Every structure is written in structure tokens, then in C-alpha cells.
C-alpha positions as CSV (number, residue, x, y, z in Angstrom):
1,M,39.3,-12.9,16.7
2,A,42.0,-10.7,15.4
3,G,41.1,-9.1,12.1
4,Q,37.3,-9.4,12.6
5,K,35.3,-6.5,11.2
6,I,32.4,-5.1,13.2
7,L,30.0,-2.7,11.5
8,V,28.2,-0.3,13.9
9,I,25.2,1.4,12.1
10,D,23.9,4.1,14.4
11,D,23.1,7.8,13.9
12,S,24.5,8.6,17.3
13,K,28.2,9.2,17.2
14,V,28.2,8.6,21.0
15,I,26.9,5.0,20.5
16,R,29.4,4.3,17.7
17,V,32.3,5.6,19.8
18,R,31.1,3.7,22.9
19,V,30.9,0.4,21.1
20,R,34.4,0.9,19.7
21,E,35.8,1.7,23.2
22,M,34.0,-1.2,24.8
23,L,35.6,-3.8,22.4
24,P,39.0,-5.2,23.3
25,Q,41.8,-3.0,21.6
26,G,43.5,-4.6,18.6
27,N,41.1,-7.5,18.2
28,F,38.5,-5.8,16.0
29,E,38.3,-3.4,13.1
30,V,35.3,-1.2,13.9
31,L,33.6,0.3,10.8
32,E,31.0,3.0,11.4
33,A,27.9,4.1,9.4
34,K,25.8,7.2,10.5
35,D,22.6,6.0,8.6
36,G,21.1,3.0,6.9
37,E,22.1,4.1,3.5
38,E,25.8,4.3,4.4
39,G,25.4,1.1,6.4
40,L,24.1,-0.9,3.4
41,K,27.0,0.3,1.3
42,L,29.5,-0.8,3.9
43,I,27.8,-4.2,4.4
44,R,28.2,-4.9,0.6
45,Q,31.7,-3.5,0.3
46,A,33.4,-4.6,3.6
47,R,31.5,-7.9,4.3
48,P,31.7,-7.4,8.1
49,N,31.9,-10.4,10.5
50,L,29.2,-8.7,12.7
51,I,26.6,-6.0,12.2
52,M,25.3,-3.9,15.1
53,L,22.2,-2.1,13.8
54,D,20.3,0.7,15.3
55,F,16.6,0.2,14.5
56,L,15.7,3.9,14.1
57,L,17.9,5.4,11.5
58,P,17.7,8.3,9.0
59,K,17.6,7.8,5.2
60,V,17.2,4.0,5.3
61,S,15.7,2.7,8.5
62,G,17.1,-0.1,10.5
63,W,14.0,-2.1,9.6
64,E,14.7,-1.7,5.9
65,V,18.4,-2.5,6.4
66,Y,17.3,-5.7,8.3
67,Q,15.0,-6.7,5.5
68,K,17.6,-6.2,2.8
69,V,20.2,-8.2,4.7
70,Q,17.7,-11.0,5.3
71,A,16.8,-11.0,1.6
72,S,20.3,-11.9,0.6
73,A,21.3,-15.6,1.3
74,E,25.0,-14.4,1.6
75,L,24.3,-11.4,3.9
76,S,21.9,-13.0,6.1
77,K,24.6,-15.3,7.4
78,I,26.3,-12.4,9.1
79,P,25.7,-12.3,12.9
80,L,23.4,-9.4,13.7
81,V,22.8,-7.4,17.0
82,I,19.9,-5.0,16.8
83,M,20.2,-2.0,19.2
84,S,17.4,0.2,20.2
85,G,16.3,2.3,23.2
86,R,12.7,1.5,22.2
87,E,12.3,-2.3,22.1
88,E,8.5,-1.9,21.5
89,E,9.3,-0.3,18.1
90,V,11.3,-3.4,17.1
91,M,8.6,-5.7,18.3
92,E,6.1,-4.0,16.1
93,K,8.0,-5.2,13.1
94,I,9.6,-8.4,14.4
95,P,7.8,-10.4,17.1
96,K,9.7,-11.9,20.1
97,P,11.5,-14.1,20.7
98,F,14.1,-12.4,18.7
99,E,16.2,-15.6,18.8
100,K,13.7,-17.1,16.5
101,H,14.7,-14.6,13.9
102,F,18.4,-15.4,14.5
103,F,19.6,-12.1,15.9
104,A,20.5,-10.8,19.3
105,F,18.8,-7.6,20.8
106,I,20.5,-5.1,23.1
107,A,18.6,-2.2,24.7
108,K,20.3,1.2,24.8
109,P,22.0,2.4,26.8
110,F,24.1,-0.7,27.5
111,E,27.2,-1.7,29.4
112,K,30.3,-3.6,28.3
113,K,29.1,-6.9,29.7
114,Q,25.7,-6.6,27.9
115,L,27.5,-5.8,24.6
116,T,29.8,-8.8,24.9
117,E,26.9,-11.1,25.7
118,A,24.9,-9.8,22.7
119,I,27.9,-10.3,20.4
120,K,28.4,-13.9,21.6
121,S,24.6,-14.6,21.3
122,A,24.5,-13.2,17.7
123,M,27.5,-15.3,16.7
124,V,25.9,-18.5,18.1
125,L,22.5,-17.6,16.5
126,A,24.1,-17.0,13.0
127,K,25.5,-20.5,13.0
128,K,22.1,-22.0,13.8
129,K,20.4,-20.1,11.0
130,P,19.1,-22.4,8.3
131,V,20.1,-21.8,4.7
132,P,17.2,-20.3,2.8
133,E,15.5,-22.8,0.5
134,G,16.0,-20.5,-2.5
135,A,19.7,-20.4,-1.9
136,T,19.8,-24.2,-1.8
137,A,17.8,-24.5,-5.0
138,A,20.1,-22.0,-6.7
139,A,23.2,-24.0,-5.7
140,A,21.7,-27.3,-6.6
141,A,20.5,-26.2,-10.1
142,P,22.7,-23.5,-11.5
143,S,21.7,-24.5,-15.1
144,A,18.1,-23.4,-14.4
145,G,19.1,-19.8,-15.2
146,G,18.9,-18.7,-11.6
147,G,15.7,-16.6,-12.2
148,G,13.4,-19.3,-10.9
149,A,15.5,-19.9,-7.7
150,A,15.6,-16.1,-7.0
151,E,11.8,-16.0,-7.4
152,I,11.5,-18.9,-5.0
153,Q,13.7,-17.3,-2.5
154,A,11.9,-14.1,-2.8
155,L,8.5,-15.9,-2.2
156,N,9.9,-17.9,0.7
157,Q,11.0,-14.6,2.3
158,K,7.6,-13.1,1.7
159,I,6.0,-16.2,3.4
160,A,8.3,-15.8,6.4
161,K,7.5,-12.2,6.7
162,M,3.7,-12.9,6.5
163,Q,4.0,-15.7,9.1
164,A,5.8,-13.2,11.4
165,E,3.0,-10.7,10.9
166,I,0.3,-13.5,11.5
167,D,2.1,-14.4,14.7
168,A,2.1,-10.8,15.9
169,L,-1.6,-10.5,14.9
170,K,-2.4,-13.7,16.9
171,K,-0.7,-12.2,19.9
172,Q,-2.6,-9.0,19.6
173,M,-5.9,-10.8,19.2
174,T,-5.2,-12.8,22.3
175,Q,-4.6,-9.6,24.3
176,V,-7.8,-8.1,22.9
177,I,-9.8,-11.2,24.0
178,T,-8.2,-11.1,27.4
179,I,-9.2,-7.5,27.8
180,I,-12.7,-8.1,26.6
181,K,-13.1,-11.1,29.1
182,Q,-11.9,-8.9,31.9
183,K,-14.4,-6.2,31.0
184,L,-17.3,-8.7,30.9
185,K,-16.5,-10.0,34.4
């Protein structure tokens, strides 16, 4: 894995340093960003081999970074580990199982073994991620001007986001019904 670039986007210097120290020396180039805005710039410039993303960030939130990465056919192929000390905040935006969304999740604080497992999981999940339909259409029909393919890709992403929101609402509705049934007993 020599020469692999890992981008750690976290507003906590302690977490950024901790990740750097937990990784095997000499095998990785660790890039650091202290907020989502800086993280997005580094993602576009450095094209890291793995992104470790805190969900709660200043300037541009981890959720916004996640959405922008997923909106790009090229960037969405980068393995992703989302880090948070508050898993419930991640679940408000992205329903479990996280593997369904092709990223690994690690709860903060974490140990070296958990970090290693999350990185391995993210690498495997990224390989399983299907190519967005819009990207396939753009590659198959470059003479179409690209505008239509981009619109299709944007619409497909909106559909996927809406489906995730529907799934989350269904889960909440099931919980509400369960509570009502318990109250009626």
C-alpha cells in the first residue's frame, strides 16, 4: 500500500494526529483538513485513495461533503470512512445499514484495530459500489453533449436520496405504530 494517500477531514487536531499515528509508518501519506471546505479542496486536488470524514464539521458539514463526493461519479469511487462520536446524527441523514451506502462507519473515540477494520471495510465496499447510471450514459454517448447525461445522473442521485429519506420515514412510522400499540394495551 506504499504511496496511498489518506485524507483525514476532522476539526479535531487530536483525531487527525491519532489517525496518523495509528497507521503503519511509511505506508501512507496522510493529508489533513480541519473543516469541510478545506477537505473538499483536498479531495479535488489530491485525489486521495481513502477519505476519513468527520460528520460534524465547521464551514461545510460532513454531510455536505458526503453529498458532494457522492454526486461525482469519479469521487464517489473513493473508499470512505465516516467518523462520529454521535452515530444518531449520522443516522438522521443516512439510514442504517451504512454498508448499503457503501461506506464504513467508526465511532469516536476508536482504537487502532477498529480503525484498521473500518479502512479495510471501506476498501471492500468501494469496490462493490455500482457505477451511477448517469456516468454510464455519459460514457456510452459522449456525442450527446453531456448535458443530458449530467441531468440524468443528478436526477438519479435525487431519487436515491429520496429513497433513503422514505426508508428512514418508514422506520420512524414503524416505531410510532409500535409505541401506539403499546399504549393501547
